[in-house]
VMD Tcl script that builds the backbone (N, CA, C; Angstrom):
set m [mol new atoms 444]
animate dup $m
set s [atomselect $m all]
$s set {name element resname resid chain x y z} {
  {N N MET 1 A -28.558 55.294 -25.961}
  {CA C MET 1 A -27.725 54.812 -27.025}
  {C C MET 1 A -26.328 54.344 -26.441}
  {N N PRO 2 A -25.776 55.281 -25.478}
  {CA C PRO 2 A -24.426 54.866 -25.089}
  {C C PRO 2 A -24.376 53.479 -24.211}
  {N N GLU 3 A -25.537 53.359 -23.556}
  {CA C GLU 3 A -25.482 52.116 -22.594}
  {C C GLU 3 A -25.502 50.839 -23.680}
  {N N THR 4 A -26.282 51.110 -24.814}
  {CA C THR 4 A -26.354 49.881 -25.647}
  {C C THR 4 A -24.958 49.637 -26.263}
  {N N LEU 5 A -24.259 50.632 -26.631}
  {CA C LEU 5 A -22.969 50.463 -27.199}
  {C C LEU 5 A -21.959 49.841 -26.186}
  {N N ARG 6 A -22.108 50.257 -25.084}
  {CA C ARG 6 A -21.227 49.762 -23.921}
  {C C ARG 6 A -21.489 48.195 -23.776}
  {N N ARG 7 A -22.721 47.895 -23.830}
  {CA C ARG 7 A -23.171 46.336 -23.784}
  {C C ARG 7 A -22.581 45.623 -24.921}
  {N N ILE 8 A -22.716 46.211 -26.113}
  {CA C ILE 8 A -22.208 45.522 -27.209}
  {C C ILE 8 A -20.828 45.383 -27.243}
  {N N ALA 9 A -19.986 46.408 -26.729}
  {CA C ALA 9 A -18.603 46.357 -26.609}
  {C C ALA 9 A -18.124 45.321 -25.665}
  {N N ILE 10 A -18.901 45.146 -24.504}
  {CA C ILE 10 A -18.671 44.215 -23.533}
  {C C ILE 10 A -18.856 42.778 -24.197}
  {N N ALA 11 A -19.879 42.687 -24.866}
  {CA C ALA 11 A -20.314 41.338 -25.478}
  {C C ALA 11 A -19.164 40.966 -26.558}
  {N N VAL 12 A -18.745 41.878 -27.363}
  {CA C VAL 12 A -17.596 41.754 -28.412}
  {C C VAL 12 A -16.406 41.358 -27.686}
  {N N GLY 13 A -16.112 42.098 -26.693}
  {CA C GLY 13 A -14.820 41.822 -26.014}
  {C C GLY 13 A -14.826 40.427 -25.278}
  {N N ALA 14 A -15.932 39.884 -24.812}
  {CA C ALA 14 A -16.037 38.611 -24.026}
  {C C ALA 14 A -16.050 37.625 -25.224}
  {N N VAL 15 A -16.734 37.755 -26.382}
  {CA C VAL 15 A -16.488 36.850 -27.437}
  {C C VAL 15 A -15.149 36.670 -27.932}
  {N N GLY 16 A -14.595 37.976 -28.167}
  {CA C GLY 16 A -13.117 38.031 -28.684}
  {C C GLY 16 A -12.233 37.203 -27.688}
  {N N PHE 17 A -12.358 37.357 -26.306}
  {CA C PHE 17 A -11.689 36.732 -25.349}
  {C C PHE 17 A -11.668 35.209 -25.482}
  {N N VAL 18 A -12.907 34.810 -25.647}
  {CA C VAL 18 A -13.090 33.221 -25.831}
  {C C VAL 18 A -12.420 32.736 -27.097}
  {N N VAL 19 A -12.586 33.461 -28.176}
  {CA C VAL 19 A -11.993 33.131 -29.379}
  {C C VAL 19 A -10.433 33.089 -29.163}
  {N N LEU 20 A -9.950 34.113 -28.451}
  {CA C LEU 20 A -8.432 34.018 -28.372}
  {C C LEU 20 A -7.950 32.836 -27.607}
  {N N ILE 21 A -8.738 32.484 -26.530}
  {CA C ILE 21 A -8.313 31.324 -25.760}
  {C C ILE 21 A -8.407 30.007 -26.629}
  {N N VAL 22 A -9.547 29.926 -27.354}
  {CA C VAL 22 A -9.707 28.727 -28.196}
  {C C VAL 22 A -8.519 28.791 -29.187}
  {N N VAL 23 A -8.111 29.842 -29.869}
  {CA C VAL 23 A -7.092 29.943 -30.808}
  {C C VAL 23 A -5.699 29.506 -30.159}
  {N N LEU 24 A -5.413 29.971 -29.029}
  {CA C LEU 24 A -4.223 29.747 -28.374}
  {C C LEU 24 A -4.246 28.162 -27.944}
  {N N GLY 25 A -5.314 27.632 -27.734}
  {CA C GLY 25 A -5.442 26.160 -27.301}
  {C C GLY 25 A -5.142 25.430 -28.594}
  {N N VAL 26 A -5.557 25.717 -29.627}
  {CA C VAL 26 A -5.204 25.091 -30.927}
  {C C VAL 26 A -3.858 25.029 -31.337}
  {N N LEU 27 A -3.275 26.387 -31.249}
  {CA C LEU 27 A -1.992 26.673 -31.781}
  {C C LEU 27 A -0.957 25.956 -30.645}
  {N N ASN 28 A -1.252 25.773 -29.525}
  {CA C ASN 28 A -0.375 25.216 -28.263}
  {C C ASN 28 A -1.049 24.069 -27.725}
  {N N PRO 29 A -1.156 22.866 -28.507}
  {CA C PRO 29 A -1.790 21.839 -27.839}
  {C C PRO 29 A -0.981 21.243 -26.646}
  {N N PRO 30 A -1.685 20.487 -25.723}
  {CA C PRO 30 A -0.906 19.996 -24.649}
  {C C PRO 30 A 0.044 19.034 -24.997}
  {N N ARG 31 A 1.223 18.902 -24.353}
  {CA C ARG 31 A 2.225 17.998 -24.732}
  {C C ARG 31 A 1.761 16.621 -24.362}
  {N N PRO 32 A 2.132 15.613 -25.115}
  {CA C PRO 32 A 1.760 14.284 -24.827}
  {C C PRO 32 A 2.540 13.803 -23.630}
  {N N SER 33 A 1.887 13.056 -22.755}
  {CA C SER 33 A 2.548 12.529 -21.593}
  {C C SER 33 A 3.505 11.493 -22.170}
  {N N GLY 34 A 4.453 11.058 -21.108}
  {CA C GLY 34 A 5.412 10.057 -21.445}
  {C C GLY 34 A 4.867 8.627 -21.695}
  {N N ILE 35 A 5.608 7.637 -21.817}
  {CA C ILE 35 A 5.171 6.266 -21.936}
  {C C ILE 35 A 4.112 5.956 -20.834}
  {N N SER 36 A 3.069 5.566 -21.089}
  {CA C SER 36 A 1.990 5.203 -20.177}
  {C C SER 36 A 1.527 3.892 -20.299}
  {N N THR 37 A 2.124 3.128 -21.066}
  {CA C THR 37 A 1.585 1.691 -21.285}
  {C C THR 37 A 2.370 0.731 -20.528}
  {N N ASP 38 A 3.503 1.062 -20.083}
  {CA C ASP 38 A 4.285 0.100 -19.278}
  {C C ASP 38 A 3.850 0.271 -17.785}
  {N N ARG 39 A 3.721 -0.879 -17.177}
  {CA C ARG 39 A 3.260 -0.656 -15.914}
  {C C ARG 39 A 3.986 -1.704 -15.086}
  {N N LEU 40 A 4.225 -1.339 -13.653}
  {CA C LEU 40 A 4.946 -2.324 -12.882}
  {C C LEU 40 A 3.898 -2.676 -11.705}
  {N N GLY 41 A 3.647 -3.947 -11.462}
  {CA C GLY 41 A 2.855 -4.290 -10.377}
  {C C GLY 41 A 1.251 -4.359 -10.851}
  {N N PRO 42 A 0.525 -4.934 -9.900}
  {CA C PRO 42 A -0.852 -5.145 -10.263}
  {C C PRO 42 A -1.659 -3.899 -10.249}
  {N N GLU 43 A -2.622 -3.953 -11.041}
  {CA C GLU 43 A -3.506 -2.741 -11.136}
  {C C GLU 43 A -4.434 -2.739 -9.813}
  {N N ARG 44 A -5.032 -1.553 -9.523}
  {CA C ARG 44 A -5.810 -1.345 -8.421}
  {C C ARG 44 A -6.790 -2.436 -8.398}
  {N N GLY 45 A -6.953 -3.233 -7.244}
  {CA C GLY 45 A -7.975 -4.233 -7.120}
  {C C GLY 45 A -7.598 -5.655 -7.836}
  {N N GLU 46 A -6.675 -5.744 -8.478}
  {CA C GLU 46 A -6.185 -6.930 -9.223}
  {C C GLU 46 A -5.517 -7.868 -8.383}
  {N N HIS 47 A -5.942 -9.076 -8.459}
  {CA C HIS 47 A -5.314 -10.191 -7.603}
  {C C HIS 47 A -3.866 -10.481 -7.988}
  {N N VAL 48 A -3.012 -10.683 -7.079}
  {CA C VAL 48 A -1.715 -10.954 -7.571}
  {C C VAL 48 A -1.445 -12.007 -8.445}
  {N N ALA 49 A -2.263 -13.099 -8.329}
  {CA C ALA 49 A -2.068 -14.310 -9.268}
  {C C ALA 49 A -2.589 -13.816 -10.682}
  {N N ASP 50 A -3.482 -13.014 -10.657}
  {CA C ASP 50 A -4.007 -12.479 -11.983}
  {C C ASP 50 A -2.999 -11.648 -12.713}
  {N N TYR 51 A -2.270 -10.742 -11.728}
  {CA C TYR 51 A -1.271 -9.922 -12.419}
  {C C TYR 51 A 0.076 -10.856 -12.801}
  {N N LEU 52 A 0.352 -11.924 -12.082}
  {CA C LEU 52 A 1.432 -12.623 -12.431}
  {C C LEU 52 A 1.142 -13.435 -13.721}
  {N N ALA 53 A -0.227 -13.821 -13.992}
  {CA C ALA 53 A -0.396 -14.580 -15.174}
  {C C ALA 53 A -0.323 -13.342 -16.432}
  {N N ARG 54 A -0.758 -12.170 -16.194}
  {CA C ARG 54 A -0.821 -11.101 -17.133}
  {C C ARG 54 A 0.588 -10.858 -17.415}
  {N N ALA 55 A 1.387 -10.753 -16.377}
  {CA C ALA 55 A 2.814 -10.451 -16.703}
  {C C ALA 55 A 3.574 -11.514 -17.672}
  {N N ARG 56 A 3.221 -12.690 -17.201}
  {CA C ARG 56 A 3.803 -13.850 -17.893}
  {C C ARG 56 A 3.380 -13.801 -19.374}
  {N N ASP 57 A 2.179 -13.651 -19.625}
  {CA C ASP 57 A 1.594 -13.571 -20.993}
  {C C ASP 57 A 2.349 -12.473 -21.761}
  {N N SER 58 A 2.448 -11.247 -21.112}
  {CA C SER 58 A 3.102 -10.197 -21.792}
  {C C SER 58 A 4.551 -10.542 -22.403}
  {N N LEU 59 A 5.193 -11.470 -21.742}
  {CA C LEU 59 A 6.632 -11.810 -22.178}
  {C C LEU 59 A 6.418 -12.904 -23.406}
  {N N SER 60 A 5.424 -13.423 -23.731}
  {CA C SER 60 A 5.313 -14.449 -24.793}
  {C C SER 60 A 4.965 -13.839 -26.245}
  {N N GLY 61 A 4.732 -12.453 -26.188}
  {CA C GLY 61 A 4.209 -11.833 -27.402}
  {C C GLY 61 A 5.313 -11.914 -28.606}
  {N N SER 62 A 4.850 -11.427 -29.814}
  {CA C SER 62 A 5.810 -11.366 -30.880}
  {C C SER 62 A 6.435 -10.036 -31.033}
  {N N ASP 63 A 6.116 -9.159 -30.025}
  {CA C ASP 63 A 6.794 -7.821 -30.135}
  {C C ASP 63 A 8.149 -7.858 -30.128}
  {N N SER 64 A 8.750 -7.202 -31.145}
  {CA C SER 64 A 10.312 -7.146 -31.208}
  {C C SER 64 A 10.985 -5.795 -30.931}
  {N N ASP 65 A 10.126 -4.814 -30.593}
  {CA C ASP 65 A 10.646 -3.612 -30.010}
  {C C ASP 65 A 11.370 -3.443 -28.784}
  {N N GLU 66 A 12.199 -2.531 -28.544}
  {CA C GLU 66 A 12.994 -2.546 -27.311}
  {C C GLU 66 A 12.034 -2.234 -26.227}
  {N N HIS 67 A 12.387 -2.886 -25.122}
  {CA C HIS 67 A 11.514 -2.456 -23.871}
  {C C HIS 67 A 12.426 -2.474 -22.725}
  {N N TRP 68 A 11.985 -1.686 -21.715}
  {CA C TRP 68 A 12.747 -1.515 -20.427}
  {C C TRP 68 A 12.378 -2.735 -19.421}
  {N N ALA 69 A 13.335 -3.143 -18.709}
  {CA C ALA 69 A 12.980 -4.096 -17.614}
  {C C ALA 69 A 13.507 -3.720 -16.224}
  {N N LEU 70 A 12.716 -3.961 -15.124}
  {CA C LEU 70 A 13.358 -3.698 -13.956}
  {C C LEU 70 A 13.645 -5.070 -13.229}
  {N N VAL 71 A 14.914 -5.061 -12.806}
  {CA C VAL 71 A 15.389 -6.199 -12.232}
  {C C VAL 71 A 15.757 -6.080 -10.771}
  {N N SER 72 A 15.187 -6.705 -9.838}
  {CA C SER 72 A 15.585 -6.581 -8.453}
  {C C SER 72 A 16.088 -7.836 -7.909}
  {N N PHE 73 A 17.141 -7.973 -7.200}
  {CA C PHE 73 A 17.683 -9.096 -6.868}
  {C C PHE 73 A 17.297 -9.347 -5.416}
  {N N THR 74 A 17.347 -10.591 -4.919}
  {CA C THR 74 A 16.961 -10.991 -3.623}
  {C C THR 74 A 18.241 -10.856 -2.681}
  {N N GLU 75 A 19.323 -10.845 -3.285}
  {CA C GLU 75 A 20.534 -10.536 -2.471}
  {C C GLU 75 A 21.393 -9.300 -3.028}
  {N N SER 76 A 22.133 -8.627 -2.158}
  {CA C SER 76 A 22.960 -7.649 -2.693}
  {C C SER 76 A 23.913 -8.102 -3.538}
  {N N LEU 77 A 24.361 -7.198 -4.490}
  {CA C LEU 77 A 25.456 -7.439 -5.372}
  {C C LEU 77 A 26.492 -6.486 -5.261}
  {N N THR 78 A 27.745 -6.678 -5.357}
  {CA C THR 78 A 28.715 -5.649 -5.424}
  {C C THR 78 A 28.711 -4.983 -6.976}
  {N N PRO 79 A 29.216 -3.858 -7.042}
  {CA C PRO 79 A 29.165 -3.189 -8.335}
  {C C PRO 79 A 29.893 -4.105 -9.434}
  {N N ASP 80 A 30.958 -4.758 -9.075}
  {CA C ASP 80 A 31.642 -5.445 -10.094}
  {C C ASP 80 A 30.942 -6.649 -10.573}
  {N N GLN 81 A 29.860 -7.162 -9.765}
  {CA C GLN 81 A 28.975 -8.371 -10.224}
  {C C GLN 81 A 27.919 -7.805 -11.193}
  {N N ILE 82 A 27.539 -6.637 -11.249}
  {CA C ILE 82 A 26.415 -6.073 -12.083}
  {C C ILE 82 A 26.435 -6.662 -13.427}
  {N N PRO 83 A 27.556 -6.346 -14.198}
  {CA C PRO 83 A 27.673 -6.819 -15.649}
  {C C PRO 83 A 27.210 -8.447 -15.815}
  {N N ALA 84 A 27.692 -9.119 -14.960}
  {CA C ALA 84 A 27.440 -10.695 -14.998}
  {C C ALA 84 A 26.000 -10.843 -14.958}
  {N N HIS 85 A 25.299 -10.077 -14.495}
  {CA C HIS 85 A 23.856 -10.321 -14.063}
  {C C HIS 85 A 22.899 -9.592 -15.168}
  {N N SER 86 A 23.439 -8.955 -16.039}
  {CA C SER 86 A 22.730 -8.239 -17.073}
  {C C SER 86 A 22.267 -8.977 -18.274}
  {N N GLY 87 A 22.774 -10.250 -18.498}
  {CA C GLY 87 A 22.491 -10.971 -19.616}
  {C C GLY 87 A 22.843 -10.481 -20.887}
  {N N GLY 88 A 23.988 -9.583 -20.824}
  {CA C GLY 88 A 24.545 -8.889 -21.990}
  {C C GLY 88 A 23.626 -7.762 -22.524}
  {N N LEU 89 A 22.646 -7.389 -21.727}
  {CA C LEU 89 A 21.699 -6.284 -22.076}
  {C C LEU 89 A 22.321 -5.006 -21.541}
  {N N ARG 90 A 21.868 -3.887 -21.925}
  {CA C ARG 90 A 22.307 -2.429 -21.601}
  {C C ARG 90 A 21.650 -2.257 -20.102}
  {N N ILE 91 A 22.448 -1.786 -19.344}
  {CA C ILE 91 A 22.070 -1.428 -17.955}
  {C C ILE 91 A 21.917 0.213 -18.023}
  {N N ALA 92 A 20.703 0.664 -17.710}
  {CA C ALA 92 A 20.288 2.016 -17.740}
  {C C ALA 92 A 20.450 2.774 -16.479}
  {N N ALA 93 A 20.261 1.955 -15.351}
  {CA C ALA 93 A 20.440 2.660 -13.952}
  {C C ALA 93 A 20.672 1.464 -13.055}
  {N N ALA 94 A 21.432 2.017 -11.927}
  {CA C ALA 94 A 21.644 1.129 -10.768}
  {C C ALA 94 A 21.489 1.945 -9.601}
  {N N SER 95 A 20.699 1.139 -8.653}
  {CA C SER 95 A 20.168 1.582 -7.287}
  {C C SER 95 A 21.252 1.021 -6.254}
  {N N HIS 96 A 21.770 1.925 -5.493}
  {CA C HIS 96 A 22.758 1.487 -4.572}
  {C C HIS 96 A 22.253 1.689 -3.122}
  {N N HIS 97 A 22.484 0.866 -2.103}
  {CA C HIS 97 A 21.856 1.032 -0.682}
  {C C HIS 97 A 23.118 0.529 0.218}
  {N N VAL 98 A 23.431 1.184 1.262}
  {CA C VAL 98 A 24.201 0.505 2.148}
  {C C VAL 98 A 23.347 0.250 3.335}
  {N N SER 99 A 23.394 -0.990 3.776}
  {CA C SER 99 A 22.495 -1.464 4.909}
  {C C SER 99 A 23.304 -1.332 6.274}
  {N N ILE 100 A 22.662 -0.518 7.110}
  {CA C ILE 100 A 23.173 -0.397 8.582}
  {C C ILE 100 A 22.218 -0.722 9.509}
  {N N PRO 101 A 22.245 -1.717 10.273}
  {CA C PRO 101 A 21.273 -2.100 11.255}
  {C C PRO 101 A 20.658 -1.034 12.117}
  {N N ARG 102 A 19.309 -0.894 11.969}
  {CA C ARG 102 A 18.627 0.053 12.767}
  {C C ARG 102 A 18.870 1.506 12.304}
  {N N VAL 103 A 19.310 1.636 11.036}
  {CA C VAL 103 A 19.519 3.021 10.603}
  {C C VAL 103 A 18.860 3.066 9.108}
  {N N ASN 104 A 18.036 3.986 8.993}
  {CA C ASN 104 A 17.321 4.353 7.612}
  {C C ASN 104 A 18.324 5.017 6.685}
  {N N THR 105 A 18.898 4.263 5.835}
  {CA C THR 105 A 19.989 4.798 4.889}
  {C C THR 105 A 19.254 4.950 3.633}
  {N N PRO 106 A 19.874 5.965 2.777}
  {CA C PRO 106 A 19.127 6.236 1.452}
  {C C PRO 106 A 19.372 5.364 0.383}
  {N N ILE 107 A 18.556 5.256 -0.426}
  {CA C ILE 107 A 18.736 4.432 -1.756}
  {C C ILE 107 A 18.958 5.462 -2.802}
  {N N VAL 108 A 20.174 5.251 -3.563}
  {CA C VAL 108 A 20.749 6.194 -4.463}
  {C C VAL 108 A 20.652 5.560 -5.789}
  {N N THR 109 A 19.918 6.152 -6.673}
  {CA C THR 109 A 19.788 5.587 -8.091}
  {C C THR 109 A 20.768 6.382 -8.977}
  {N N VAL 110 A 21.632 5.685 -9.725}
  {CA C VAL 110 A 22.666 6.390 -10.611}
  {C C VAL 110 A 22.218 5.881 -12.154}
  {N N GLN 111 A 21.773 6.995 -12.822}
  {CA C GLN 111 A 21.543 6.763 -14.289}
  {C C GLN 111 A 22.961 6.568 -15.092}
  {N N LEU 112 A 22.860 5.624 -15.949}
  {CA C LEU 112 A 24.036 5.088 -16.571}
  {C C LEU 112 A 24.018 5.064 -18.044}
  {N N PRO 113 A 25.269 5.593 -18.621}
  {CA C PRO 113 A 25.265 5.500 -20.147}
  {C C PRO 113 A 25.597 4.057 -20.373}
  {N N ALA 114 A 25.638 3.782 -21.621}
  {CA C ALA 114 A 25.966 2.319 -22.073}
  {C C ALA 114 A 27.406 1.862 -21.754}
  {N N GLY 115 A 27.499 0.668 -21.427}
  {CA C GLY 115 A 28.897 0.142 -21.064}
  {C C GLY 115 A 28.963 -0.302 -19.651}
  {N N ASN 116 A 29.591 -1.526 -19.614}
  {CA C ASN 116 A 29.653 -2.287 -18.258}
  {C C ASN 116 A 30.550 -1.430 -17.263}
  {N N ALA 117 A 31.688 -0.826 -17.781}
  {CA C ALA 117 A 32.587 0.002 -16.939}
  {C C ALA 117 A 31.800 1.063 -16.133}
  {N N VAL 118 A 30.899 1.532 -16.756}
  {CA C VAL 118 A 30.200 2.731 -15.863}
  {C C VAL 118 A 29.275 2.045 -14.901}
  {N N ALA 119 A 28.678 0.943 -15.101}
  {CA C ALA 119 A 27.937 0.229 -14.328}
  {C C ALA 119 A 28.796 -0.188 -12.980}
  {N N VAL 120 A 30.008 -0.746 -13.251}
  {CA C VAL 120 A 30.853 -0.991 -12.205}
  {C C VAL 120 A 31.341 0.163 -11.370}
  {N N ALA 121 A 31.439 1.307 -12.029}
  {CA C ALA 121 A 31.934 2.504 -11.323}
  {C C ALA 121 A 30.653 3.372 -10.671}
  {N N SER 122 A 29.553 2.819 -10.788}
  {CA C SER 122 A 28.279 3.457 -10.395}
  {C C SER 122 A 28.253 3.785 -8.912}
  {N N ALA 123 A 28.896 2.882 -8.191}
  {CA C ALA 123 A 29.045 3.038 -6.703}
  {C C ALA 123 A 29.693 4.375 -6.377}
  {N N ASP 124 A 30.747 4.617 -7.015}
  {CA C ASP 124 A 31.505 5.784 -6.762}
  {C C ASP 124 A 30.748 7.014 -7.069}
  {N N ASN 125 A 29.900 6.924 -8.086}
  {CA C ASN 125 A 29.028 8.006 -8.435}
  {C C ASN 125 A 27.901 8.101 -7.279}
  {N N ALA 126 A 27.399 7.192 -6.787}
  {CA C ALA 126 A 26.461 7.243 -5.880}
  {C C ALA 126 A 27.019 7.678 -4.504}
  {N N ALA 127 A 28.244 7.372 -4.232}
  {CA C ALA 127 A 28.959 8.016 -3.148}
  {C C ALA 127 A 29.059 9.537 -3.290}
  {N N TRP 128 A 29.373 10.021 -4.362}
  {CA C TRP 128 A 29.591 11.447 -4.704}
  {C C TRP 128 A 28.164 12.099 -4.609}
  {N N GLN 129 A 27.216 11.473 -4.934}
  {CA C GLN 129 A 25.940 12.034 -4.825}
  {C C GLN 129 A 25.454 12.249 -3.276}
  {N N LEU 130 A 25.785 11.191 -2.562}
  {CA C LEU 130 A 25.465 11.279 -0.999}
  {C C LEU 130 A 26.371 12.404 -0.453}
  {N N LEU 131 A 27.615 12.472 -0.805}
  {CA C LEU 131 A 28.430 13.509 -0.231}
  {C C LEU 131 A 28.087 14.967 -0.640}
  {N N ALA 132 A 27.317 15.013 -1.852}
  {CA C ALA 132 A 26.958 16.322 -2.200}
  {C C ALA 132 A 25.621 16.901 -1.576}
  {N N GLN 133 A 25.121 16.089 -0.992}
  {CA C GLN 133 A 23.730 16.344 -0.177}
  {C C GLN 133 A 24.193 16.919 1.095}
  {N N HIS 134 A 23.683 18.119 1.441}
  {CA C HIS 134 A 23.790 18.700 2.617}
  {C C HIS 134 A 22.551 18.819 3.497}
  {N N ALA 135 A 22.378 18.033 4.397}
  {CA C ALA 135 A 21.165 17.951 5.233}
  {C C ALA 135 A 21.291 19.100 6.357}
  {N N THR 136 A 19.989 19.368 6.825}
  {CA C THR 136 A 20.144 20.445 7.901}
  {C C THR 136 A 20.393 19.773 9.317}
  {N N ASP 137 A 20.465 18.382 9.369}
  {CA C ASP 137 A 20.873 17.858 10.724}
  {C C ASP 137 A 21.998 17.065 10.604}
  {N N ASP 138 A 22.787 16.937 11.698}
  {CA C ASP 138 A 23.978 16.171 11.837}
  {C C ASP 138 A 23.864 14.802 11.543}
  {N N ARG 139 A 22.821 14.228 12.075}
  {CA C ARG 139 A 22.611 12.678 11.925}
  {C C ARG 139 A 22.482 12.376 10.417}
  {N N THR 140 A 21.724 13.053 9.762}
  {CA C THR 140 A 21.418 12.770 8.359}
  {C C THR 140 A 22.919 12.919 7.578}
  {N N ASN 141 A 23.651 13.985 7.849}
  {CA C ASN 141 A 24.940 14.244 7.138}
  {C C ASN 141 A 25.900 13.012 7.551}
  {N N HIS 142 A 25.819 12.626 8.796}
  {CA C HIS 142 A 26.778 11.593 9.304}
  {C C HIS 142 A 26.271 10.291 8.744}
  {N N ILE 143 A 25.004 9.895 8.466}
  {CA C ILE 143 A 24.483 8.667 7.763}
  {C C ILE 143 A 24.976 8.726 6.285}
  {N N ASN 144 A 24.806 9.883 5.629}
  {CA C ASN 144 A 25.262 10.028 4.342}
  {C C ASN 144 A 26.800 9.784 4.149}
  {N N SER 145 A 27.495 10.340 5.001}
  {CA C SER 145 A 28.959 10.200 5.091}
  {C C SER 145 A 29.316 8.755 5.200}
  {N N VAL 146 A 28.798 8.059 6.212}
  {CA C VAL 146 A 29.171 6.690 6.328}
  {C C VAL 146 A 28.593 5.854 5.207}
  {N N SER 147 A 27.513 6.106 4.706}
  {CA C SER 147 A 27.028 5.341 3.561}
  {C C SER 147 A 27.906 5.550 2.304}
  {N N ALA 148 A 28.444 6.767 2.022}
  {CA C ALA 148 A 29.284 7.133 0.919}
  {C C ALA 148 A 30.567 6.237 1.152}
}
mol reanalyze $m
mol bondsrecalc $m
mol representation Tube
mol addrep $m
């Protein structure tokens, strides 16, 4: 009889554990992931021409909700030129890069609150971010210092 009771206790414990896991899963559902409908670039295996046509079609919809846009320029801009190229829209981030021949310099992205003045001042923020980084080698520290 004690062996039977032990098996019953183990079975009840196992069922209780499974029920506990299910209840915890129901009470604490997984958090929804972030926005996953906006994509940049072609899907895997998609031809570039097809992607460009799809991207063009996505701009002609009647959707009036706010959307983010990524703008990349073919030539560098100075920070004071940023607002003139925004089309009057809010700038959320600016990426800064100092080009030095034959040197891999970092790209620093600065998140921006609303306003053109912060976009113009974003290069100073990028410089401070570079100076705050302490690399383990002198070359990287020197590149960051020159870039800042």
